[in-house]
Each structure stands twice: as C-alpha cells, then as structure tokens.
N, C-alpha and C positions, 0 to 999 in steps of 0.2 A: 746947747752941743752936747751933738752921744756921742760916747767913748766905747769901741769897741774893744772884749776881748781876744788879745791873744791866746789861742790853745797854748797851754809847758810844755807839749815835743816839742810845739813848732817855734817858742818863743826859743828853747834849746838847745832846737838842729839850729838855730845861726851863731846861734853864742859859741859854739858851737862847731865849729870854722872859723875860729882864731885862733890860731896855732900853740895860742900863751894860756889858751881859758882852757884848751883842750888838754895841757899840762896837763894845767892846776886842778882836770880833776878827774883824772887820768889820778890824778895824782893820790886822791883824796878818796878811790871809790875801793877800796878796804876798809877807808876807816867808818867811811858811808854801811859798807856790809854788816862790817861786825854790832855801827851802831841800832842799824836796824834788828838783827839777829836775836839783841838783847833785846831789843823794846818787844819783838817778838816775843822769847819766853819768860813774860815779866821782870824779867830784875834790873839794879838799882846799877849802878856802876861797880856799887860795892859788893855787891851780890854778887858781881860777873869777875868781878876780885880776890872773892875768898876764891871759889872750886877754880881760879886759877893759881892762886896759891900767888897774892898782889899785893899792893894795895891799887887801893882807889884812883890813885893817882896815874897810873900805871898805865888806869881804861881808859881816865879821858885826855891822856896823850896822847894812846895808838888813837881812839874817835878822829883827838883834831883832824890829824892826822904832823899834829909836829913831833919832827927825829923821826928817826927811824929802828921803829921792831927787829928781833931778831929773832931767824925764821923756830927758834924755837916759841917763843913768847910767841908767837900768832899758831906754833900747834897749839899750843896749850887751850888757847884761845880758841879754835874751835872743836876742838874737842870739845871744853865746860859747854857752847852752844850745840852741841852735835853736831858739828858737821869734820869738815874735814879739810887740811890747808894741800890748794894744786897752786905752782907754783910755774910760771910760763916766760918764758924764751921767746920774744918775738923781734921781728928785724925793723930795725925801724924805714918810717913811709921812705923817704930818698932812696934804700934798699931792698925794696920789695921787688 
C-alpha cells in the first residue's frame, strides 16, 4: 500500500470551500496573527502580557480565539508587537 502526500495548501483550499469551516478559519485569523507575531519576536505569553499591561490569561484567550477582545486591547497588542491595527468591514459574500 502506497501513501500519497497531499500538499497543505491543497488540503486547506478544499477545507475552506465549506462555509462553516471558512467562517471558523476567518474567526481565528487575528488569533493566529498574534500568536505568530509573538513567537517571531521570541516572546512568551507572559512577556507579551507584560508589554501590553495585562495578564497572561488575556493573551491566551486572544490567541485561542475565545471571546471578543476590545479594539483598544487589540491596539495595545499590535503596538507591543511593533505593528498597527487594521479594521476592515466587508460585504457578506451574498451581497457582493
């Protein structure tokens, strides 16, 4: 029996065709961005929390995608990571 390896991008593309999966993926995007930037900067969640002026569980919640952070909190996180916050409003797919 031979195994076939499917490239990640192909699997991702297939999965994101499902509307529920796409929504879950989009909902976690900011969390993923924060976690990636934190790791790129070599910071622990505690170190980022200290820079932001909050506690580590707040960073953990943000990175897990649980809850809805305030814009001011996201702004502080972005600044602590050397970035800036961008807010974008788009029409839903059926309205485009």
